[in-house]
C-alpha positions as CSV (number, residue, x, y, z in Angstrom):
1,M,104.8,125.1,105.8
2,T,101.5,126.5,107.1
3,T,99.1,124.7,109.3
4,K,95.4,125.3,109.0
5,V,93.9,126.4,112.2
6,G,90.3,125.3,112.9
7,R,88.0,125.8,115.7
8,P,89.4,124.4,119.0
9,Q,87.9,121.1,119.9
10,Q,85.8,121.0,123.1
11,R,87.7,119.6,126.0
12,A,86.5,117.0,128.5
13,A,86.4,119.8,131.2
14,E,84.0,121.9,129.1
15,P,80.6,122.7,130.5
16,I,77.8,120.3,129.7
17,P,76.2,120.5,126.2
18,K,73.7,123.3,125.8
19,L,70.1,122.4,125.5
20,Q,67.6,123.8,123.1
21,E,64.7,125.3,124.8
22,K,61.7,122.9,124.7
23,A,58.5,123.9,123.1
24,P,55.8,125.4,125.3
25,G,53.7,122.7,126.9
26,G,56.2,119.9,126.0
27,D,57.7,117.4,128.3
28,G,61.2,116.5,127.3
29,V,64.6,117.8,126.2
30,T,66.5,118.2,123.0
31,S,70.3,117.9,122.8
32,E,72.6,119.9,120.5
33,T,72.7,116.8,118.2
34,G,68.9,117.3,117.6
35,H,67.9,114.1,119.4
36,R,64.7,114.6,121.4
37,F,64.1,112.7,124.7
38,P,60.5,112.4,125.6
39,E,60.1,112.6,129.4
40,P,56.5,112.3,130.3
41,G,55.5,113.4,133.8
42,M,58.4,115.8,134.4
43,R,56.3,118.7,135.3
44,Q,54.3,116.6,137.7
45,K,57.4,115.2,139.3
46,S,58.8,118.7,139.7
47,A,55.6,120.0,141.3
48,A,55.5,117.0,143.7
49,T,59.1,117.4,144.7
50,A,58.7,121.1,145.1
51,L,55.7,120.5,147.3
52,L,57.8,118.0,149.4
53,C,60.5,120.6,149.9
54,F,57.9,123.2,150.9
55,I,56.2,120.9,153.4
56,A,59.4,119.6,154.9
57,C,60.9,123.1,155.4
58,C,57.6,124.4,156.8
59,L,57.2,121.6,159.2
60,V,60.8,121.9,160.4
61,G,60.3,125.7,160.9
62,L,57.0,125.3,162.6
63,Q,58.3,122.6,164.9
64,S,61.0,125.0,166.0
65,W,58.3,127.6,166.5
66,T,56.2,125.3,168.6
67,T,59.1,124.2,170.8
68,L,60.3,127.9,171.2
69,R,63.6,127.2,169.4
70,L,63.0,130.3,167.2
71,T,64.2,133.2,169.2
72,G,64.6,137.0,169.2
73,F,68.0,136.5,167.6
74,D,67.3,136.1,164.7
75,L,63.6,135.6,163.9
76,G,62.4,138.4,166.1
77,I,64.9,140.8,164.4
78,F,63.8,140.0,160.9
79,D,60.1,140.1,162.0
80,Q,60.5,143.6,163.3
81,A,62.4,144.7,160.2
82,V,59.9,143.3,157.6
83,R,57.0,144.5,159.7
84,A,58.5,148.0,159.5
85,Y,58.8,147.7,155.7
86,S,55.1,146.7,155.6
87,H,54.3,150.1,157.3
88,F,56.6,151.9,154.8
89,D,59.1,152.6,157.6
90,P,62.9,151.9,157.6
91,P,63.8,148.3,158.7
92,R,64.5,148.9,162.4
93,S,64.7,146.3,165.1
94,A,64.6,147.2,168.8
95,I,65.8,143.7,169.6
96,K,69.0,144.2,167.5
97,S,69.6,147.9,168.2
98,I,69.0,148.0,172.0
99,H,70.9,144.8,172.8
100,H,74.0,145.9,170.7
101,E,73.7,149.5,171.9
102,F,73.1,151.0,168.4
103,P,71.6,154.5,168.2
104,P,67.8,154.6,167.9
105,E,67.8,155.5,164.2
106,F,70.0,152.5,163.2
107,T,68.4,150.3,160.6
108,L,69.2,146.7,159.5
109,L,70.5,148.1,156.2
110,G,73.5,149.1,158.3
111,D,73.8,145.6,159.6
112,H,73.6,143.8,156.2
113,F,72.8,145.0,152.7
114,T,69.5,143.2,152.3
115,P,67.1,145.6,150.4
116,L,65.4,142.6,148.7
117,M,63.9,141.8,152.1
118,A,61.3,144.5,151.5
119,A,59.7,142.2,148.9
120,L,58.2,140.3,151.8
121,A,56.4,143.3,153.3
122,P,53.1,142.6,151.5
123,L,52.8,139.2,153.2
124,Y,52.3,141.1,156.5
125,W,49.3,142.8,155.0
126,I,47.8,139.3,154.8
127,W,49.0,137.8,158.1
128,D,50.9,140.0,160.6
129,D,52.8,137.2,162.3
130,P,56.5,136.0,162.4
131,R,55.4,132.6,161.0
132,V,54.8,134.2,157.7
133,L,58.6,134.4,157.3
134,I,58.9,130.7,158.0
135,I,56.4,129.9,155.2
136,A,57.9,132.4,152.8
137,Q,61.4,130.9,153.2
138,A,60.0,127.4,152.6
139,G,58.3,128.7,149.4
140,L,61.5,130.3,148.2
141,F,63.5,127.1,148.7
142,A,60.8,125.1,147.0
143,I,60.8,127.2,143.8
144,G,64.4,126.0,143.3
145,V,63.3,122.4,142.8
146,P,62.3,122.7,139.1
147,V,65.4,124.7,138.4
148,V,67.6,122.0,139.9
149,R,65.8,119.3,137.9
150,R,66.2,121.3,134.7
151,I,69.9,121.7,135.4
152,A,70.2,117.9,136.0
153,R,68.5,117.2,132.7
154,Q,70.9,119.6,131.0
155,C,73.9,118.0,132.6
156,C,72.9,114.5,131.4
157,V,71.2,115.5,128.1
158,D,73.1,112.9,126.0
159,A,73.0,110.2,128.7
160,P,70.9,107.0,128.3
161,D,67.3,107.6,129.1
162,P,67.0,105.6,132.3
163,F,70.2,107.1,133.7
164,R,69.0,110.7,132.9
165,R,65.6,110.2,134.6
166,R,67.3,108.6,137.7
167,I,69.7,111.5,138.0
168,V,67.0,114.1,137.6
169,D,64.9,112.5,140.3
170,F,68.0,112.1,142.6
171,A,68.8,115.7,142.1
172,G,65.4,116.9,143.0
173,I,65.2,114.9,146.2
174,I,68.7,115.7,147.3
175,Y,68.1,119.4,146.9
176,A,64.6,119.4,148.3
177,L,65.5,117.6,151.5
178,G,69.0,118.9,151.7
179,W,70.3,119.3,155.3
180,P,71.4,122.9,154.7
181,L,67.9,123.9,153.8
182,L,66.4,122.1,156.8
183,N,69.0,123.7,159.1
184,A,68.0,127.1,157.7
185,A,64.3,126.3,158.3
186,N,65.2,125.1,161.8
187,T,66.7,128.5,162.7
188,G,63.7,130.4,161.5
189,F,64.4,132.9,158.7
190,H,67.4,134.6,157.1
191,E,68.3,136.4,153.9
192,V,69.5,133.1,152.5
193,A,65.9,132.4,151.6
194,F,66.4,134.7,148.6
195,A,70.0,133.6,147.8
196,V,69.2,130.0,147.2
197,P,66.7,130.3,144.3
198,I,68.6,133.3,142.8
199,V,71.9,131.4,142.7
200,L,70.2,128.5,141.0
201,M,68.6,130.8,138.4
202,M,72.0,132.4,137.7
203,L,73.7,129.1,137.3
204,D,70.9,127.7,135.2
205,R,71.1,130.6,132.7
206,G,74.8,130.3,132.7
207,L,74.7,126.7,131.7
208,A,72.2,127.4,129.0
209,Q,74.6,130.1,127.7
210,R,72.0,132.8,128.3
211,Y,74.6,135.2,129.7
212,A,72.5,138.4,129.7
213,A,69.9,136.7,131.9
214,A,72.7,135.1,134.0
215,A,74.3,138.5,134.6
216,A,70.9,140.0,135.5
217,W,70.3,137.3,138.2
218,G,73.9,138.0,139.4
219,V,73.1,141.7,139.9
220,V,69.9,140.7,141.8
221,L,72.0,138.4,144.0
222,C,74.1,141.3,145.1
223,A,71.0,142.8,146.7
224,V,70.6,139.8,149.0
225,K,73.7,140.3,151.1
226,E,76.8,142.5,150.8
227,D,79.4,139.6,150.3
228,L,77.5,137.8,147.6
229,G,79.1,140.0,145.0
230,L,82.2,137.8,145.5
231,V,80.1,134.8,144.4
232,V,79.0,136.8,141.3
233,G,82.6,137.6,140.6
234,A,83.6,134.0,140.8
235,F,80.7,133.1,138.5
236,G,81.9,135.7,135.9
237,L,85.4,134.2,136.1
238,L,84.0,130.8,135.5
239,L,82.0,132.0,132.5
240,A,85.1,133.7,131.0
241,V,87.2,130.5,131.3
242,R,84.5,128.4,129.7
243,A,84.0,130.9,126.9
244,H,87.8,131.0,126.3
245,R,87.9,127.3,125.9
246,R,85.1,127.5,123.3
247,G,86.9,130.3,121.5
248,N,84.0,132.7,122.1
249,R,85.5,136.2,122.6
250,K,82.2,138.0,123.2
251,D,81.2,135.6,126.0
252,R,84.7,135.8,127.4
253,R,84.4,139.6,127.6
254,N,81.0,139.3,129.3
255,G,82.4,136.9,131.9
256,V,85.4,139.2,132.6
257,A,83.0,142.1,133.0
258,L,80.8,140.2,135.5
259,A,84.0,139.1,137.3
260,A,84.8,142.7,137.9
261,V,81.3,144.0,138.6
262,G,80.4,141.6,141.3
263,P,83.3,142.3,143.7
264,A,83.0,146.0,142.8
265,I,79.4,146.1,144.1
266,S,80.5,144.3,147.3
267,A,83.4,146.8,147.8
268,V,81.1,149.8,147.3
269,V,78.5,148.5,149.6
270,I,80.9,147.5,152.4
271,A,83.1,150.6,152.1
272,W,80.4,153.2,151.5
273,F,76.8,152.1,151.9
274,L,76.9,150.2,155.2
275,P,78.8,153.0,157.0
276,A,76.3,155.5,155.5
277,M,73.6,153.4,157.1
278,G,75.3,153.6,160.5
279,S,77.6,150.5,160.5
280,P,80.5,151.4,162.8
281,K,84.0,151.1,161.4
282,G,85.5,147.7,162.1
283,Y,82.4,146.4,164.0
284,Y,81.8,143.4,161.7
285,W,85.5,142.6,161.2
286,S,86.0,139.0,162.3
287,Y,89.5,138.4,160.9
288,A,91.8,139.7,163.6
289,R,94.3,136.9,162.9
290,L,94.8,138.3,159.4
291,G,95.0,141.9,160.5
292,Q,93.2,144.8,162.2
293,D,91.3,145.7,159.0
294,G,91.0,144.8,155.3
295,G,94.1,146.8,154.3
296,S,96.4,145.4,156.9
297,A,95.1,141.9,156.3
298,L,96.0,142.3,152.6
299,V,99.5,143.5,153.4
300,N,100.0,140.6,155.9
301,V,98.8,138.0,153.4
302,L,101.0,139.3,150.6
303,A,104.0,139.3,153.0
304,A,103.2,135.8,154.3
305,P,100.6,134.0,152.2
306,W,101.1,130.7,154.1
307,M,99.3,132.3,157.0
308,L,96.0,131.7,155.1
309,F,96.5,128.0,155.4
310,E,97.5,128.2,159.0
311,I,94.4,130.1,159.9
312,A,92.1,128.1,157.7
313,F,93.1,124.8,159.3
314,T,93.2,125.8,163.0
315,P,91.4,124.9,165.1
316,S,90.7,121.5,163.6
317,I,86.9,122.0,163.8
318,K,87.3,124.0,160.5
319,I,88.6,120.9,158.7
320,L,85.7,118.8,160.1
321,M,83.3,121.5,158.8
322,V,84.6,121.4,155.3
323,L,84.8,117.6,155.3
324,W,81.2,117.4,156.4
325,I,80.0,119.9,153.8
326,L,81.7,118.2,150.9
327,G,81.5,114.6,152.2
328,T,77.7,114.6,152.4
329,L,77.8,115.0,148.6
330,A,80.5,112.3,148.1
331,F,83.0,115.1,147.3
332,L,81.4,115.4,143.8
333,P,81.5,119.3,143.9
334,L,85.3,119.2,143.6
335,G,85.0,117.8,140.1
336,S,83.4,120.9,138.6
337,G,84.6,124.4,138.0
338,T,81.3,125.6,139.5
339,F,82.8,124.8,142.9
340,L,84.8,128.0,142.5
341,L,81.7,130.0,143.5
342,A,81.7,128.3,146.9
343,V,85.3,129.3,147.6
344,P,84.6,132.9,148.8
345,L,81.8,131.7,151.1
346,L,84.0,128.9,152.6
347,A,87.0,131.2,152.9
348,E,84.9,133.7,154.9
349,R,84.1,131.0,157.4
350,V,87.4,129.2,157.8
351,L,89.3,132.4,158.1
352,S,86.9,133.9,160.6
353,D,87.6,134.3,164.3
354,N,83.9,133.8,165.1
355,P,83.2,130.2,166.2
356,N,79.6,130.5,165.1
357,H,80.9,130.3,161.6
358,W,82.6,126.9,162.1
359,V,79.5,124.8,162.8
360,V,77.1,123.2,160.4
361,I,73.8,123.7,162.2
362,N,73.2,127.4,161.3
363,H,71.9,128.9,158.1
364,Y,75.3,129.6,156.5
365,D,75.5,126.3,154.6
366,A,72.3,127.1,152.7
367,F,74.2,129.8,150.8
368,L,76.5,127.0,149.6
369,W,73.8,124.4,148.8
370,P,72.7,125.4,145.3
371,I,76.4,125.8,144.2
372,L,77.4,122.4,145.6
373,V,74.4,120.6,144.1
374,V,74.9,122.1,140.7
375,A,78.7,121.3,140.8
376,S,77.8,117.7,141.8
377,L,75.5,117.4,138.8
378,E,78.1,118.7,136.4
379,S,80.6,116.2,137.8
380,V,78.2,113.3,137.4
381,G,77.3,114.4,133.9
382,R,80.9,114.7,132.9
383,M,81.7,111.2,134.2
384,Q,78.9,109.6,132.2
385,R,80.3,111.1,129.0
386,M,83.6,109.5,129.6
387,K,84.6,106.5,127.3
388,N,85.9,104.4,130.2
389,R,84.9,102.9,133.5
390,R,84.0,106.3,134.9
391,R,80.8,106.2,132.9
392,S,79.6,103.0,134.5
393,L,80.6,104.3,137.9
394,S,78.6,107.5,137.6
395,V,75.3,105.9,138.6
396,G,76.8,104.3,141.6
397,I,78.5,107.5,142.7
398,A,75.2,109.4,142.3
399,G,73.5,106.8,144.4
400,V,76.2,107.1,147.1
401,C,75.7,110.9,147.0
402,A,72.0,110.5,147.5
403,V,72.4,108.1,150.5
404,L,75.0,110.3,152.2
405,S,72.9,113.5,151.7
406,M,69.7,111.9,153.0
407,A,71.5,110.4,156.0
408,A,72.8,113.8,156.9
409,S,69.3,115.3,156.6
410,A,67.9,112.6,158.9
411,F,70.7,113.1,161.4
412,L,70.3,116.9,161.5
413,G,66.6,117.0,162.1
414,I,64.1,115.7,159.6
415,S,63.7,112.4,161.5
416,G,62.5,114.4,164.4
417,L,59.4,115.4,162.5
418,V,57.9,112.0,163.1
419,D,58.7,111.9,166.8
420,P,55.9,113.4,168.9
421,S,58.2,114.3,171.7
422,H,60.1,116.6,169.4
423,W,57.0,118.7,169.0
424,K,56.6,119.5,172.8
425,P,58.4,122.4,174.4
426,S,60.3,121.9,177.6
427,P,58.5,122.8,180.9
428,D,60.3,126.1,181.2
429,K,59.5,127.1,177.6
430,S,55.9,126.1,178.1
431,A,55.8,128.4,181.0
432,L,57.3,131.2,178.9
433,S,54.6,130.7,176.3
434,E,51.9,131.0,179.0
435,A,53.5,134.0,180.7
436,V,53.9,136.0,177.5
437,D,50.1,136.0,177.0
438,L,49.8,138.0,180.2
439,I,51.7,140.9,178.8
440,P,49.2,143.5,177.5
441,D,49.1,144.7,173.9
442,G,51.2,147.9,173.3
443,A,53.4,147.3,176.4
444,T,57.1,147.8,176.5
445,A,58.7,144.5,177.4
446,E,62.1,143.0,178.1
447,V,61.6,139.3,177.5
448,D,63.5,136.1,177.4
449,N,65.2,135.6,174.0
450,A,63.3,132.3,173.5
451,V,59.9,133.9,173.6
452,A,60.6,137.3,171.9
453,P,59.0,136.5,168.5
454,R,55.7,135.6,170.3
455,L,55.3,139.2,171.2
456,T,56.7,141.3,168.4
457,S,53.4,141.7,166.6
458,R,51.7,143.4,169.4
459,A,54.2,145.0,171.8
460,D,57.4,147.0,171.9
461,V,59.9,144.2,172.4
462,M,63.5,143.9,173.3
463,I,65.4,140.9,174.8
464,V,66.4,141.0,178.4
465,D,70.2,141.1,178.7
466,E,72.9,142.2,181.1
467,T,71.8,145.8,181.1
468,P,68.4,146.9,182.6
469,R,66.3,148.9,180.2
470,G,63.4,150.0,182.5
471,A,60.6,148.3,180.5
472,G,57.2,148.0,181.9
473,W,57.3,144.2,181.8
474,V,60.2,141.8,182.3
475,L,59.9,138.1,181.5
476,L,62.9,135.9,182.4
477,R,63.9,132.4,183.4
478,E,65.8,131.8,186.6
479,K,66.6,128.1,186.4
480,D,67.7,127.6,182.7
481,R,70.4,129.7,181.1
482,T,69.2,131.9,178.3
483,F,71.0,134.1,175.7
484,P,72.9,136.3,176.3
485,F,73.5,135.6,180.0
486,E,76.6,133.5,180.9
487,G,74.7,131.6,183.6
488,V,71.6,131.4,185.7
489,S,73.2,133.2,188.6
490,Q,73.2,136.4,186.5
491,Q,69.5,135.9,185.7
492,K,68.6,135.5,189.3
493,Q,70.6,138.6,190.2
494,R,68.7,140.5,187.6
495,I,65.3,139.4,189.0
496,S,66.4,140.4,192.5
497,L,67.7,143.8,191.3
498,L,64.4,144.6,189.7
499,L,62.3,143.4,192.7
500,R,64.3,145.9,194.8
501,N,63.7,148.8,192.5
502,G,60.1,149.3,191.5
503,Y,59.0,145.9,190.1
504,I,56.6,143.3,191.5
505,E,56.2,139.7,190.7
506,V,52.9,138.9,189.0
507,W,53.5,135.3,187.8
508,H,56.0,132.6,188.7
509,Q,55.9,129.0,187.3
510,N,58.5,126.3,186.4
511,G,61.4,128.7,187.0
512,V,59.8,131.5,184.8
513,V,59.2,134.9,186.4
514,L,57.0,137.7,185.0
515,L,57.7,141.1,186.6
516,H,55.7,144.4,186.3
517,R,57.1,147.8,187.0
518,V,54.8,149.7,189.4
519,E,57.2,152.4,190.7
520,D,59.4,154.7,188.7
521,L,62.5,154.1,190.8
522,P,66.1,154.5,189.4
523,I,67.5,151.1,188.5
524,P,71.3,150.7,189.1
525,G,73.0,150.2,185.8
526,M,70.0,151.0,183.6
527,R,70.8,152.3,180.2
528,I,68.8,153.1,177.0
529,P,70.9,153.6,173.8
530,G,70.9,157.2,172.6
531,P,72.1,159.1,169.6
532,D,75.7,158.9,170.7
533,S,75.6,155.2,171.8
534,V,78.7,153.2,170.9
535,P,77.7,149.7,169.6
536,V,79.1,146.7,171.5
537,R,80.0,143.3,170.0
538,E,78.5,140.1,171.1
539,K,80.5,137.8,173.4
540,V,80.6,134.3,172.0
541,P,80.1,131.7,174.8
542,S,83.2,129.7,175.4
543,D,81.6,126.4,174.6
544,V,80.8,127.4,171.0
545,G,83.1,126.2,168.2
546,R,84.1,122.9,169.8
547,N,81.5,120.7,168.0
548,I,80.3,121.2,164.4
549,F,76.8,119.9,165.5
550,Q,76.4,122.0,168.6
551,R,73.3,124.2,168.6
């Protein structure tokens, strides 16, 4: 007896139904069933929400600028690099190179694979100022809003009209005011500015089953940072699984190819390109508990795979970090296969020895944000298609998600925008801002990390650290600890050392001292990195990694 084999039925875990592209100029969506949902005002709402995202991120970033929370590490570094691009030079940063003892010819392409950063260079032809990066990042975040809203409509295409409109609006606001984006804005600028909209475009094209376009965006994503090829690989694996469930062999092959290409690009960049650009072997390896390098780590994990769980869950702050990241979206991302894309990024952090990776106040969570938002939307869309109580609960769960996300955003900084006291720098930082204006254009200066970006556009700037560099001007606090010193006693010792060896004090106020070099005397311990310099790694302060909210 033979059984007729037909096309496999679509499972409940399948991706959401594919939308037909709407006609140009139309407001609305059309499902695969042919039913058209008129949605007047969608473009206006998208534009308004995008503007809200842009303004919020700009204000948070500019507030940090005003209060001198944006420092040489990292805004000053990116500013020097992009300014170099704008002059058609390699992306060098004296702040980065001198502090970490890299050779003079070292470029940031040996630090991270970020060639896409060169796209910002023309902005410096318009306004040569670090704040242009703050505005550019806000703009890049904002252009993701209409993509998120389109994905939300696609996830809920066959849902009742009021539900769909509500979810689309929720999605736009949750993304636009998401605490990871606000945190990234609060820290100034990072390559994540490009990753957020590119990941959204990749996911959007994948959901629309436009796999050639999705793959193209995936390749572009690999040019944002060297490890994002792992995200592209996970995306390809997801596409392959979904295509297999639909019985589509061609799309399955495309997904498998992308799953191989993404990690391959990362492997080539990490193993060949970064070393070719001057990255020292093992300098960026932060997984000593796994092994001395990638090869030994792989051997150790294969021999004792349980060590991954042991490292991932100790210390307990790592568990709190993951619970916060997922809990602020009501754990909805776990209901979608798209969450697979977040696994490599989360694994990098929970397996890392660097405590800076365990907190939720830096820019790292912004890499996750588009993935988690889309995964949450897919989960909500899947629930509303269920023929049981889950459908009636989907609106409530979406509302809880919105409340939790907005509460997190308020807690982590957006509420401070309406508090005038949060716009005023502390007395010592106000003094730093005054003193930096006394340094002449074109000077060579070692300055306090907190004020370095204020000077990068008009002087040769490095941050003052444990090693004297012999700059013509030195600006440093003596009462408040500043990066990278371990305490104010070291800062006072530095000031005393310089005053004894050719420097004079030209300004002193609120614990801030400005020194000028008037005699070319030898300074004990002075060192300028040369061609044979051996890079040194940063020492993480002992108090970092104890609280996920510690700045």
